[in-house]
C-alpha positions in Angstrom: 0.3 0.0 -0.2 0.9 3.3 -1.1 0.1 4.7 2.5 0.9 2.9 5.8 -2.3 1.1 7.0 -3.8 2.4 10.9 -5.9 -0.3 12.5 -9.2 1.8 11.5 -8.4 1.4 7.8 -7.1 -2.3 8.8 -10.4 -3.4 10.4 -12.5 -1.8 7.4 -10.3 -3.9 4.9 -10.3 -7.1 7.0 -14.3 -6.7 7.4 -14.4 -6.5 3.8 -12.4 -9.9 3.5 -14.8 -11.6 5.7 -17.6 -10.0 3.4 -16.4 -11.9 0.4 -14.8 -14.9 2.4 -11.4 -14.0 1.6 -9.7 -16.7 3.9 -6.2 -16.2 3.2 -6.3 -12.7 3.1 -8.4 -11.7 5.9 -5.8 -14.1 8.0 -2.8 -11.9 6.5 -4.9 -8.8 7.5 -6.2 -9.9 10.9 -2.2 -10.8 11.7 -1.4 -7.3 11.0 -4.2 -5.7 13.0 -3.4 -7.7 15.9 -0.2 -6.5 16.2 -0.9 -3.1 16.4 -4.1 -3.4 18.1 -3.5 -6.7 20.5 -6.2 -5.8 23.1 -8.8 -4.8 20.8 -11.5 -7.2 21.3 -13.8 -6.2 18.4 -10.4 -7.1 15.9 -10.9 -10.6 17.6 -14.7 -11.3 17.3 -14.9 -10.6 13.5 -12.3 -13.1 13.2 -14.2 -15.6 15.4 -17.3 -14.8 13.4 -15.9 -15.0 9.9 -13.8 -18.3 10.6 -17.6 -19.5 12.0 -19.4 -18.4 8.7 -16.4 -20.2 6.3 -16.8 -23.3 8.5 -13.1 -23.0 10.2 -13.9 -24.4 13.6 -10.1 -24.9 14.2 -9.6 -21.2 13.5 -12.7 -19.7 15.6 -11.4 -22.0 18.6 -7.6 -20.6 17.8 -9.1 -17.4 17.8 -10.6 -17.8 21.1 -7.7 -19.2 22.4 -6.1 -16.5 21.8 -8.2 -14.4 23.7 -8.3 -15.7 27.1 -4.4 -16.1 27.1 -4.3 -12.0 26.1 -7.2 -11.3 28.6 -9.1 -9.9 26.2 -13.0 -10.6 26.8 -15.8 -9.6 24.6 -17.5 -6.6 24.7 -21.8 -6.7 25.3 -23.4 -5.2 21.8 -25.5 -2.1 22.9 -27.5 0.0 20.1 -28.5 3.7 20.9 -30.8 5.6 18.9 -32.0 9.3 20.3 -36.1 10.1 20.0 -37.1 13.3 21.0 -33.5 14.3 22.9 -33.7 11.0 24.9 -31.6 8.6 24.3 -32.5 4.9 24.1 -30.5 2.0 24.4 -30.5 -1.6 23.7 -29.2 -5.1 24.3 -29.6 -7.8 21.7 -33.0 -9.9 22.9 -33.5 -6.8 24.7 -36.9 -6.6 26.1 -36.3 -4.1 29.3 -37.6 -1.4 27.2 -40.7 -0.1 28.2 -42.5 -0.5 24.5 -40.7 -3.8 23.9 -43.7 -5.5 23.3 -44.6 -3.0 20.7 -41.5 -3.1 19.4 -40.6 -6.8 19.4 -44.2 -7.2 17.6 -43.3 -4.5 14.9 -40.1 -6.6 14.5 -41.8 -9.5 13.2 -44.0 -7.8 11.1 -40.6 -6.2 9.6 -38.9 -9.5 9.3 -42.1 -11.2 7.2 -42.6 -8.3 4.6 -38.7 -8.2 4.4 -38.8 -12.1 3.5 -41.4 -11.2 0.6 -38.4 -9.3 -1.2 -35.8 -12.2 -0.4 -34.5 -11.2 2.8 -33.0 -14.9 4.6 -31.7 -13.9 8.2 -27.8 -15.4 8.4 -27.6 -17.6 11.0 -24.2 -18.7 10.4 -23.0 -15.9 12.0 -23.9 -17.6 15.3 -21.5 -19.8 16.8 -23.5 -21.0 19.2 -24.0 -25.0 19.1 -28.2 -24.3 19.0 -31.0 -25.3 16.9 -31.2 -23.3 14.1 -34.9 -21.9 15.4 -32.8 -20.8 18.1 -30.0 -19.4 15.6 -32.7 -16.9 14.1 -34.1 -15.7 17.4 -30.9 -14.5 17.9 -29.8 -13.3 14.9 -33.1 -11.1 14.3 -33.3 -10.3 18.1 -30.0 -8.1 17.7 -29.2 -4.1 19.0 -29.8 -2.5 15.8 -32.6 -4.2 14.7 -34.3 -3.7 17.8 -33.3 0.2 17.8 -34.1 0.7 14.4 -37.6 -1.2 14.5 -38.2 1.1 18.0 -37.1 4.5 15.5 -39.5 3.0 12.6 -42.1 3.2 15.4 -41.2 6.6 17.3 -40.7 9.0 14.4 -43.1 10.1 11.5 -43.2 7.9 8.4 -40.3 9.1 6.2 -38.2 11.0 8.7 -34.7 9.8 8.9 -33.2 7.1 11.8 -30.2 7.4 13.2 -28.7 4.7 15.4 -24.6 4.5 17.2 -23.5 0.8 17.8 -20.5 0.0 20.1 -19.4 -2.6 17.9 -19.3 -3.4 13.8 -22.7 -4.3 12.3 -23.0 -7.5 11.4 -23.5 -8.4 7.7 -26.9 -9.6 8.6 -27.9 -6.4 10.1 -26.6 -4.5 7.3 -29.0 -6.1 4.8 -31.6 -6.0 7.3 -31.0 -2.6 7.3 -30.3 -2.1 3.9 -33.6 -3.4 2.9 -35.3 -1.8 5.4 -34.6 1.4 3.6 -35.9 0.2 0.8 -39.2 -0.5 1.5 -39.9 1.6 4.2 -38.9 5.1 1.7 -36.5 6.5 4.8 -32.8 7.1 5.0 -31.2 5.5 8.0 -27.6 6.0 9.1 -25.9 3.5 11.6 -22.3 4.5 12.7 -20.3 1.4 14.4 -17.3 1.1 15.5 -15.8 1.5 12.2 -17.3 3.2 9.8 -20.7 5.4 9.3 -23.4 3.3 7.0 -25.7 5.6 5.0 -29.0 3.5 3.8 -31.3 5.1 1.7 -33.6 3.2 -1.5 -32.2 -0.2 -0.7 -27.8 1.3 -1.1 -25.6 1.5 1.6 -22.8 4.3 1.4 -20.3 1.7 2.0 -21.9 -0.5 -1.4 -20.3 -3.3 -0.2 -23.0 -5.9 0.5 -24.6 -4.3 -2.5 -21.6 -4.8 -5.0 -21.5 -8.7 -3.8 -25.4 -9.2 -4.3 -24.6 -7.9 -8.9 
């Protein structure tokens, strides 16, 4: 590279390798990233999730052992959204919010609509050894999906939604958000630990997944 890559650039590059399932390049980029930021849990989890997706269970185990040996602990995924100057926080599978029942019901309806245009929950990103229907529940309960759904029921139709997540957005939530922006006719801005994603009319500003689907 003409410019020496920093950790942020390498993280984005690693994410691209993961989306494209380029195993060898992902390993190489991950090694350089972990040399720069050996205490950054997000890089380990991104690599572990990637190995899980491509079916490399040995790779998953190696990453987990490395985390354990270095005292790295997985961060809890949190997503925030501001509604009427009040900050609302969501965790994966969260049912503690006062409007949790309404939010989960709306999310179920949204998922059914998205399935009609081709959405299939990507359970390959779930590393737990559980039944398929449990994996779907885990994926569909991700914090960013809950925050976006809460935004949909709380903001006027057509208005923009903005969420902030403390970790990288997963590939399934990226696809979910992209399709929501298409059927909902509203812009969605998602700020994760690496970049801004601006979704509008079924396209994301990073254009990563959109390009892979052509």
